[in-house]
C-alpha positions in Angstrom: 1.1 -3.4 9.3 -1.4 -5.6 7.8 0.2 -8.7 6.1 -1.3 -11.6 4.1 0.4 -14.9 4.4 -0.5 -17.4 1.7 0.3 -21.2 1.5 -0.2 -21.1 -2.3 -1.1 -24.2 -4.3 -2.6 -24.9 -7.6 -6.1 -25.7 -6.2 -6.5 -25.1 -2.5 -4.5 -22.2 -1.0 -4.7 -21.4 2.7 -4.4 -17.7 3.8 -4.0 -15.8 7.0 -4.1 -11.9 7.8 -2.1 -10.5 10.5 -2.6 -7.0 11.7 0.3 -5.6 13.9 1.5 -9.3 14.4 -2.0 -10.5 15.6 -3.9 -13.0 13.6 -7.2 -11.5 12.7 -8.6 -13.8 10.0 -7.9 -16.9 8.1 -9.4 -19.1 5.4 -8.9 -21.0 2.2 -9.6 -20.4 -1.5 -10.3 -23.2 -3.9 -10.2 -23.4 -7.5 -10.7 -26.8 -9.0 -11.0 -26.2 -12.7 -9.3 -28.9 -14.8 -7.1 -26.3 -16.6 -4.1 -25.3 -14.5 -3.7 -21.9 -16.2 -7.3 -21.1 -15.7 -6.8 -21.9 -11.9 -3.8 -19.6 -11.6 -5.7 -16.8 -13.5 -8.6 -17.2 -10.9 -6.2 -17.1 -7.9 -4.5 -13.9 -9.4 -7.8 -12.2 -9.7 -8.8 -13.3 -6.2 -5.5 -12.1 -4.7 -5.9 -8.8 -6.4 -9.4 -8.2 -5.0 -8.5 -9.6 -1.7 -5.5 -7.2 -1.3 -7.8 -4.2 -2.1 -10.7 -5.2 0.1 -8.6 -5.9 3.1 -6.0 -3.1 2.8 -3.1 -5.6 2.7 0.3 -4.0 3.1 2.7 -6.9 2.6 2.3 -10.5 1.2 4.2 -13.4 2.4 4.6 -16.5 0.2 6.0 -20.0 0.9 8.9 -20.7 -1.4 8.8 -23.8 -3.6 11.1 -26.8 -3.4 11.9 -29.8 -5.4 11.0 -32.9 -3.4 13.7 -35.1 -2.2 13.1 -38.9 -1.6 13.8 -39.2 2.2 15.0 -42.9 1.8 17.3 -42.6 -1.0 18.2 -38.8 -0.6 17.8 -38.6 -4.4 16.2 -35.6 -6.1 12.8 -36.6 -7.5 13.1 -36.4 -11.3 13.3 -38.7 -14.1 11.3 -41.8 -15.2 8.4 -42.4 -13.0 8.7 -39.2 -11.0 7.7 -36.6 -13.8 4.7 -35.6 -11.8 6.8 -34.1 -9.1 8.9 -32.1 -11.6 5.7 -31.0 -13.3 4.3 -29.9 -10.0 7.5 -28.0 -9.2 7.2 -26.2 -12.5 3.6 -25.3 -11.9 4.3 -23.9 -8.4 7.2 -21.9 -9.8 4.8 -20.4 -12.3 2.2 -19.7 -9.7 4.7 -18.1 -7.4 5.9 -15.8 -10.3 2.3 -14.8 -11.2 1.4 -13.8 -7.6 4.7 -12.1 -7.0 4.3 -10.1 -10.3 0.9 -9.1 -9.2 2.2 -7.6 -5.9 5.1 -5.8 -7.7 2.5 -4.3 -10.1 0.5 -3.2 -7.0 3.5 -1.9 -5.2 3.1 -4.5 -2.4 6.2 -5.8 -0.8 6.7 -9.5 -0.9 8.6 -11.8 1.5 9.3 -15.4 0.5 10.2 -18.1 3.1 11.1 -21.7 2.9 9.0 -24.0 4.7 11.9 -25.0 7.1 12.0 -21.4 8.3 8.5 -21.2 9.5 8.5 -24.8 10.8 11.4 -23.9 13.0 9.8 -20.7 14.3 6.6 -22.6 15.2 8.4 -25.7 16.5 6.8 -27.9 13.9 8.2 -31.6 14.2 7.9 -34.8 12.1 10.2 -36.7 9.9 7.7 -37.0 7.0 5.5 -34.4 5.3 2.2 -35.7 6.7 3.6 -35.8 10.3 4.7 -32.1 9.8 1.3 -31.1 8.5 -0.4 -32.6 11.4 2.1 -31.1 13.9 1.2 -27.6 12.3 -2.5 -28.2 12.8 -2.0 -29.2 16.4 0.2 -26.2 16.9 -2.6 -23.9 15.7 -5.2 -25.8 17.7 -3.2 -25.4 20.8 -2.3 -21.8 20.3 -5.6 -20.4 18.9 -8.1 -23.1 20.1 -9.3 -23.7 16.5 -9.1 -26.7 14.2 -8.1 -25.9 10.7 -7.3 -27.7 7.5 -3.5 -28.2 6.6 -3.3 -25.4 4.0 -4.7 -22.9 6.6 -2.4 -24.1 9.4 0.6 -23.7 7.1 -0.5 -20.1 6.1 -1.0 -19.2 9.8 2.5 -20.6 10.7 4.0 -18.8 7.7 2.5 -15.5 8.9 3.7 -16.1 12.5 7.2 -16.5 11.1 7.0 -13.3 9.1 5.8 -11.4 12.2 8.6 -12.6 14.4 11.7 -10.5 13.8 13.9 -12.7 16.1 13.2 -15.8 14.0 13.3 -14.6 10.6 16.8 -14.3 9.1 16.2 -12.3 6.0 18.5 -11.6 3.0 17.4 -8.6 1.1 17.5 -9.3 -2.7 15.9 -6.2 -4.1 13.9 -3.4 -2.9 10.6 -5.2 -2.9 11.3 -8.7 -2.1 13.0 -10.5 0.9 13.9 -14.1 1.0 14.9 -16.4 3.8 18.4 -18.0 3.2 18.0 -21.2 1.2 20.5 -23.8 0.4 20.1 -25.4 -3.0 22.5 -28.1 -2.4 
């Protein structure tokens, strides 16, 4: 089965293609227009063409999350933190648009929380930047290639999706499978 794993973001998205659980190609797509909706539209068009050109049979997306301040353990919202809430809302919209495209095309989608693929790949670090660097080192050691953070995350996400022993899935409907997520 040919799957596409995407570390989707509003401007630079990493992607990785796996064929029969083997990494065969990876890269990034960048849209840096000022208008967010225009960037989402371009990413949707890119994904539509990319699925067709590469005969993708399943798409893997990373779930979104509201950021938590590590020091205070407080959810990030309110005065002074509105950017994080806005980012969360934008990523929710982006995820919905990409998911909808796949449903329209009859392509199954799996969505995993970052903690799931980090566990599968042994990614360590107490802060986001440490974890990003750990993912890059994991890819460098395993595949002998240096990649940017977005691509490293996409490859790790795809590895998780290809590993049936590690992915604990909960079926939510006939087209989408989610890893268990605690919202507490």
